[in-house]
C-alpha positions in Angstrom: -22.4 -90.3 40.8 -18.4 -89.1 41.0 -17.6 -87.3 38.1 -14.0 -89.0 36.8 -11.3 -86.8 35.0 -8.6 -87.6 32.9 -5.5 -85.9 33.5 -2.2 -85.1 32.1 0.5 -83.4 33.6 -0.3 -84.7 36.9 3.2 -85.1 38.2 4.3 -81.4 36.9 3.7 -78.6 38.8 0.5 -77.3 37.3 -0.8 -81.1 37.4 0.2 -81.1 41.0 -2.0 -78.7 42.2 -5.2 -79.5 39.9 -4.9 -83.5 41.4 -5.0 -81.4 44.9 -7.8 -78.9 44.0 -10.1 -82.0 42.0 -9.8 -84.3 44.7 -10.8 -82.2 47.3 -14.1 -81.4 45.3 -14.9 -85.2 45.4 -13.7 -86.0 41.7 -12.0 -88.9 40.7 -9.0 -88.3 39.1 -7.2 -90.5 36.4 -3.9 -89.4 35.9 -2.5 -90.5 32.2 1.5 -90.8 32.8 4.5 -92.0 31.0 5.6 -95.1 31.7 8.9 -93.5 33.0 7.0 -91.0 35.2 7.0 -91.3 38.9 3.6 -91.3 40.0 4.0 -92.2 43.8 3.1 -88.4 45.0 0.1 -88.5 43.1 -1.4 -92.3 43.9 -0.5 -91.4 47.8 -2.7 -88.9 46.9 -5.7 -91.0 46.1 -5.2 -90.6 42.2 -5.7 -93.3 40.1 -2.5 -93.7 37.1 -3.1 -95.4 33.5 0.0 -95.6 31.5 -0.1 -94.4 28.1 1.5 -92.3 25.5 0.2 -89.0 24.2 1.9 -89.5 20.9 0.4 -92.8 19.9 2.4 -95.4 17.4 0.9 -98.2 16.2 -2.1 -99.9 17.6 -1.2 -101.0 20.9 -0.7 -97.7 21.9 -3.6 -96.7 20.0 -5.7 -99.1 22.3 -3.9 -98.3 25.4 -4.8 -94.5 25.0 -8.5 -95.6 23.5 -9.0 -97.9 26.6 -7.8 -95.0 29.0 -10.4 -92.6 28.5 -13.1 -94.9 27.6 -15.3 -94.1 31.1 -13.9 -90.8 31.9 -16.3 -87.8 31.9 -13.8 -85.2 31.5 -10.2 -84.3 30.4 -7.8 -81.8 31.3 -4.5 -81.2 29.4 -2.0 -79.7 31.4 1.1 -81.5 30.2 2.8 -79.6 27.3 6.4 -79.1 26.5 8.2 -75.7 26.3 12.0 -76.0 27.8 13.6 -77.6 24.6 15.1 -76.2 21.8 13.5 -78.9 18.9 10.2 -77.3 17.2 8.9 -80.9 16.1 9.2 -81.6 19.9 7.0 -78.8 20.9 4.4 -79.3 18.3 4.2 -82.9 19.6 4.2 -82.3 23.1 1.7 -79.4 22.5 -0.6 -80.1 19.6 -0.1 -83.5 18.1 -0.7 -84.8 22.2 -4.2 -82.5 22.1 -5.1 -84.3 18.6 -4.6 -87.4 20.0 -6.7 -87.2 23.1 -9.9 -85.4 21.4 -9.6 -88.4 18.8 -9.6 -90.9 21.4 -11.8 -89.3 23.9 -15.1 -91.1 24.5 -18.6 -89.1 22.3 -20.4 -88.4 25.5 -17.5 -86.1 27.1 -19.0 -83.9 29.3 -15.8 -81.6 29.4 -12.1 -81.1 27.6 -9.9 -78.1 29.6 -7.3 -77.6 27.6 -3.8 -75.6 29.6 -2.7 -73.3 27.1 -0.5 -70.3 27.7 -0.4 -66.7 26.8 2.5 -67.4 24.7 -0.4 -68.1 22.0 -1.3 -64.6 21.7 1.9 -62.8 22.1 3.6 -60.4 24.0 2.4 -56.7 22.8 3.8 -53.1 22.6 0.5 -52.0 24.3 0.4 -51.7 28.2 -3.3 -52.7 27.9 -3.8 -56.0 28.8 -4.6 -58.7 26.3 -8.2 -59.3 25.9 -9.9 -62.4 24.3 -11.3 -60.4 21.8 -7.6 -59.3 20.0 -5.4 -60.8 17.4 -3.1 -63.5 18.5 0.3 -62.8 16.8 2.7 -65.5 19.0 6.3 -64.6 18.9 8.0 -68.1 19.3 7.3 -71.8 17.9 6.0 -72.6 21.6 3.4 -70.3 21.2 2.6 -71.4 17.6 2.4 -74.9 19.0 -0.1 -73.6 21.9 -2.4 -72.1 19.6 -2.6 -74.8 17.2 -3.6 -76.7 20.2 -6.3 -74.5 20.7 -7.4 -74.3 17.5 -7.5 -78.2 17.3 -9.9 -78.4 20.5 -12.4 -75.4 20.0 -13.3 -77.2 16.9 -13.6 -80.7 18.3 -17.5 -81.3 17.4 -18.2 -83.4 20.8 -21.3 -81.9 22.5 -19.8 -81.4 25.7 -17.7 -78.1 26.9 -14.3 -77.1 25.6 -12.6 -74.5 27.9 -9.2 -73.2 26.4 -7.5 -71.5 29.4 -4.3 -69.0 28.8 -2.9 -68.2 31.9 0.7 -66.1 32.0 3.8 -66.6 34.1 3.1 -69.2 37.2 4.4 -69.1 40.7 3.1 -70.6 43.9 5.1 -74.0 45.6 6.7 -75.9 43.3 7.8 -73.6 40.6 11.1 -73.3 39.8 11.4 -71.1 36.5 12.1 -67.9 38.8 15.1 -69.2 40.5 17.7 -67.6 38.3 16.0 -64.1 39.0 15.5 -64.9 42.8 19.7 -65.9 42.8 20.2 -62.6 41.2 18.3 -60.8 43.5 19.9 -62.2 46.8 22.9 -60.8 45.2 21.6 -57.6 45.1 21.2 -56.9 41.2 18.7 -58.0 38.9 19.1 -57.7 35.0 16.2 -57.0 32.8 15.2 -55.9 29.4 12.3 -53.6 29.6 11.9 -53.0 33.3 9.0 -50.9 33.3 7.0 -53.5 30.9 4.6 -55.1 32.5 3.6 -59.0 33.6 0.5 -60.8 34.8 1.3 -63.8 37.1 -1.1 -66.3 38.4 -0.4 -68.7 41.0 -0.2 -72.6 40.3 -3.0 -73.1 43.0 -5.5 -70.5 41.1 -5.1 -71.6 37.6 -6.2 -75.4 39.3 -9.8 -73.8 40.6 -9.8 -72.1 37.8 -9.6 -75.5 35.6 -12.7 -77.2 38.9 -14.8 -73.6 37.7 -14.7 -74.8 34.2 -15.4 -78.6 35.3 -18.6 -77.6 37.5 -20.4 -76.0 34.8 -23.2 -78.2 33.6 -22.4 -79.0 30.1 -23.8 -77.0 27.3 -21.7 -77.1 24.3 -19.9 -74.7 24.6 -16.6 -73.4 23.2 -14.5 -70.7 25.5 -11.6 -69.4 25.2 -9.9 -67.4 28.5 -7.4 -65.6 29.9 -6.6 -66.5 33.2 -4.3 -64.3 35.7 -4.3 -62.3 38.4 -6.1 -59.3 37.6 -3.2 -57.1 38.5 0.1 -56.9 35.9 2.9 -55.7 37.6 6.1 -54.2 35.9 9.4 -56.5 35.8 11.4 -53.6 38.3 8.3 -54.3 40.9 9.3 -58.5 40.5 12.4 -57.8 40.9 12.4 -55.4 43.9 9.6 -58.1 45.3 12.5 -61.1 44.7 14.6 -58.9 46.5 12.7 -58.9 49.6 12.2 -62.1 50.1 15.6 -62.5 49.2 16.5 -60.0 51.8 18.5 -57.6 50.1 18.0 -54.0 48.3 18.8 -54.9 44.6 19.7 -52.6 41.7 18.1 -53.5 38.5 20.4 -53.4 35.9 19.0 -52.2 32.3 19.9 -54.4 29.3 20.0 -53.2 25.9 17.3 -55.2 24.1 20.3 -55.9 21.1 22.2 -57.7 23.9 19.7 -60.8 24.2 20.2 -62.8 20.7 23.7 -63.6 21.9 23.0 -64.5 25.5 20.0 -66.7 24.6 22.0 -68.4 21.7 25.0 -68.6 24.0 22.7 -70.0 27.0 21.4 -72.9 24.1 24.6 -73.9 23.4 25.5 -74.4 27.0 22.6 -76.1 27.5 23.1 -78.6 24.7 26.8 -79.2 26.1 25.3 -80.5 29.4 22.5 -82.4 27.6 20.2 -80.2 28.9 17.5 -77.7 27.6 17.8 -74.1 28.6 14.9 -71.6 29.6 16.5 -68.8 27.7 16.6 -70.5 24.3 16.4 -68.9 20.7 13.0 -69.9 20.3 12.1 -67.6 23.7 13.7 -64.9 22.4 10.7 -63.1 21.0 8.9 -63.7 24.0 11.8 -62.4 26.3 12.1 -59.5 23.3 8.2 -58.1 24.6 7.6 -54.9 26.0 4.3 -56.4 28.0 3.1 -59.5 28.4 -0.2 -59.3 30.8 -3.6 -60.1 30.5 -7.3 -59.6 31.4 -8.6 -61.9 33.1 -12.3 -60.6 34.3 -14.0 -62.6 31.5 -13.2 -65.8 32.9 -14.0 -64.5 36.4 -17.5 -63.4 35.3 -18.0 -66.4 33.2 -16.6 -69.3 35.5 -17.8 -67.5 38.7 -13.6 -67.7 39.4 -11.4 -65.4 41.3 -7.7 -65.8 41.8 -7.1 -66.3 45.9 -3.3 -65.2 46.1 -1.6 -61.9 45.5 1.2 -61.6 43.3 3.4 -61.1 46.3 1.5 -63.9 48.4 2.4 -66.3 45.5 5.4 -65.3 45.3 7.1 -65.8 48.9 5.2 -69.1 48.6 7.6 -69.9 45.4 10.3 -69.8 47.6 9.0 -70.5 51.4 6.3 -72.3 50.5 4.1 -72.7 53.4 4.1 -76.3 55.1 
């Protein structure tokens, strides 16, 4: 019997890769999308679309979400808010949406897979990559909202599996959040704080295969939380140099004092508000940006899911800006 997967965030960067990976493995994809979302691309790939709100208000929307989930075997929650200055919106997008999906999930659900973030752990002063056994200290409301969503999912009393995946910074075709650094590399210099600090990366295509690996395990009532990343962290300096190589420029890394970031992020947030568009650099993201190390160890996921990343950091970065045809 074909497994029917309800997928949130299907029109986004991660969700697009998840649709591809699920379809390639013979799953039936049911995309849960807002009424305003453009779903033409995923519909052409064969995904079915059900228009619902993940933050339902009133009996009609409650009924719509319940009906949309009634016949699915698994739920993958890959939607979530991150680029906003409104903390209430962060919790609505990340925590409340998770609560709604869990509440209306059918009792017979085999799998619930939540795409969280390394931000739920928070940055570290240690170069040792974060492991699942460590202590969570999120430095942003975004990270705290993701951690709250994780707690709800892992406490859910269903008989199926619940798997929380914590990816780090993402790359790959369709990712845009590295564009500003790439443009800086094209000018020949890249400003950075803690240039020798470590970062983990993961290609969106590899995140999609990790999600599939979680779905393909026989359900046994597990409650798992895994870091998923390329096994080899890189320094921020290496990131800058690699972006310079892709841009065809020899670059100079300009080391910024950490004290400069608070006013820069404040101004970027204000500028975004004036344009009516949230900035990637906001005061909420300041705590993460000031962290010296943002890396994680994926070996537990690799062992328990039978999963391994295919794309190196260098290849993923290249495909981010020069995607394969």
